[in-house]
C-alpha positions as CSV (number, residue, x, y, z in Angstrom):
1,M,-15.5,-15.7,-2.5
2,L,-15.2,-12.1,-1.3
3,P,-16.4,-11.1,2.1
4,S,-19.4,-8.6,2.2
5,K,-19.1,-5.2,3.3
6,R,-21.2,-6.2,6.3
7,Q,-18.7,-8.7,7.4
8,I,-15.9,-6.4,7.1
9,D,-17.8,-3.6,9.2
10,T,-18.6,-6.3,11.9
11,E,-14.9,-7.2,12.1
12,V,-13.7,-3.4,12.1
13,A,-16.2,-2.7,14.9
14,R,-15.1,-5.8,16.8
15,R,-11.5,-4.7,16.9
16,G,-12.2,-1.1,17.4
17,M,-11.0,0.3,14.1
18,V,-12.2,3.3,12.1
19,S,-12.1,3.8,8.4
20,I,-9.1,6.0,7.3
21,M,-9.6,5.7,3.4
22,N,-12.5,5.7,1.2
23,D,-13.1,4.6,-2.2
24,T,-12.4,8.0,-3.7
25,K,-9.0,8.2,-2.0
26,W,-8.3,4.6,-3.0
27,H,-9.1,5.3,-6.6
28,E,-6.9,8.5,-6.6
29,L,-4.0,6.6,-5.3
30,Q,-4.4,3.8,-7.6
31,S,-4.8,5.9,-10.7
32,A,-1.7,8.0,-9.9
33,V,0.3,5.1,-9.4
34,Q,-0.8,3.6,-12.6
35,N,-0.5,7.0,-14.7
36,D,2.3,9.0,-12.9
37,L,5.0,6.7,-11.9
38,P,7.5,5.0,-14.3
39,F,6.7,1.7,-12.7
40,S,4.1,0.4,-10.2
41,P,5.8,-0.2,-7.0
42,P,5.6,-3.7,-5.4
43,Y,3.3,-4.0,-2.3
44,Q,2.2,-6.2,0.6
45,I,-1.5,-6.3,1.3
46,K,-3.3,-7.2,4.5
47,A,-6.9,-7.9,4.3
48,V,-9.3,-7.2,7.3
49,L,-10.4,-10.9,7.7
50,N,-7.0,-12.5,7.0
51,H,-4.4,-12.9,9.6
52,R,-1.3,-12.8,7.4
53,P,-0.4,-10.3,4.7
54,E,0.3,-11.2,1.0
55,P,3.0,-11.8,0.1
56,K,4.0,-13.4,3.4
57,H,7.7,-12.3,3.0
58,F,8.1,-8.6,2.1
59,D,11.3,-7.6,4.3
60,S,13.9,-6.7,1.3
61,D,13.6,-5.0,-2.0
62,V,12.2,-7.4,-4.7
63,E,12.7,-7.9,-8.5
64,Y,9.1,-7.4,-9.5
65,F,6.5,-4.5,-9.9
66,G,3.3,-4.4,-8.2
67,D,-0.2,-5.0,-9.7
68,W,-2.3,-1.9,-9.1
69,S,-5.1,-3.0,-11.2
70,D,-8.7,-3.3,-10.0
71,E,-8.4,-7.1,-10.0
72,C,-5.8,-7.1,-7.3
73,L,-6.8,-4.1,-5.3
74,T,-10.9,-4.0,-5.2
75,P,-13.0,-4.0,-3.5
76,F,-11.2,-1.5,-1.5
77,Y,-13.3,-2.0,1.6
78,V,-11.4,-5.4,2.3
79,I,-8.1,-3.6,2.7
80,E,-6.7,-3.2,6.3
81,W,-3.3,-1.9,5.0
82,I,-1.1,-1.8,2.0
83,R,2.7,-1.7,2.6
84,I,4.5,-0.3,-0.4
85,R,8.2,-0.6,-1.0
86,P,8.7,2.1,-3.8
87,R,11.5,0.6,-5.3
88,F,12.7,-2.5,-7.3
89,L,15.8,-4.3,-8.1
90,R,16.8,-4.9,-11.6
91,G,19.1,-7.7,-12.1
92,R,22.4,-7.0,-13.9
93,G,23.9,-10.6,-14.0
94,R,25.0,-13.0,-11.6
95,L,28.3,-11.4,-10.6
96,V,27.1,-7.8,-10.5
97,A,24.7,-6.5,-7.5
98,P,21.2,-5.6,-8.7
99,E,20.5,-1.9,-9.6
100,V,17.9,-0.2,-7.3
101,H,15.3,2.0,-8.9
102,S,13.3,4.0,-6.6
103,V,10.1,6.2,-6.9
104,D,10.2,7.0,-3.1
105,S,9.9,10.8,-3.7
106,E,7.5,10.5,-6.4
107,F,5.2,8.2,-4.4
108,L,5.3,10.6,-1.4
109,A,4.4,13.4,-3.6
110,I,1.1,11.4,-4.7
111,L,0.5,11.1,-1.0
112,H,0.9,14.7,-0.5
113,R,-1.3,15.6,-3.5
114,F,-4.2,13.7,-2.4
115,D,-3.7,14.2,1.3
116,I,-3.4,10.5,2.3
117,P,-2.4,9.6,5.7
118,H,0.4,7.1,5.9
119,R,3.1,5.7,8.1
120,C,6.7,5.3,7.0
121,D,9.9,3.7,8.2
122,E,13.3,3.6,6.5
123,V,12.2,1.3,3.6
124,S,8.3,1.2,3.4
125,I,5.2,3.3,3.3
126,W,2.0,2.0,4.8
127,V,-1.4,3.3,3.7
128,F,-4.2,2.0,5.9
129,G,-7.7,1.4,5.1
130,Y,-8.7,0.9,8.8
131,A,-6.8,1.6,11.9
132,S,-7.4,1.7,15.7
133,S,-5.4,4.9,16.1
134,T,-4.2,7.8,13.7
135,G,-1.8,9.3,16.0
136,D,1.3,8.3,14.4
137,F,0.3,9.0,10.9
138,K,1.8,11.6,8.6
139,R,-0.3,13.6,6.3
140,G,0.4,14.2,2.6
141,G,4.0,13.7,1.7
142,E,5.7,13.8,5.0
143,R,8.3,11.0,5.6
C-alpha cells in the first residue's frame, strides 16, 4: 500500500528536508528520458519512508535498462532521490568484455533543458525529490 502524501510530509518535516522537485519537473524528466534517449538508463531509487534504496546494489554498471514508466516512478511525492547510471553494459560473449553504452551527455542536457538540480560523481547522477541542503547541487547540465 502506498503511503499518503500526509505521511510523506510528516517524515520530510521530521527530518528537516525541503521539496526540491515537483510533479511537473518529474514528468518533464520522465518524458524526456522515455522520448529523447536511445535507451532508458538504469537507476536506484530511495523512497522517503524506506531505509534502503532499490535495487540494494548499484555500485557498478549493469546489463539492463531502467523502467521510467508511471508504474515504477509514481507517485513522485514518495521519491527522496533517484540515482542514475546513464549507461549500460551490452554483453558480447563470455570471453569478450561487455561494451559500454552511455547517454551521459544526453542525460545532462535533459537536466539542463528543464533546469533540474542534481548532484554528480564520476559514474552517477542524483536527482533529489527532497533534501536537507541544496548547497552542493548543480543546476541544469553542470557535471
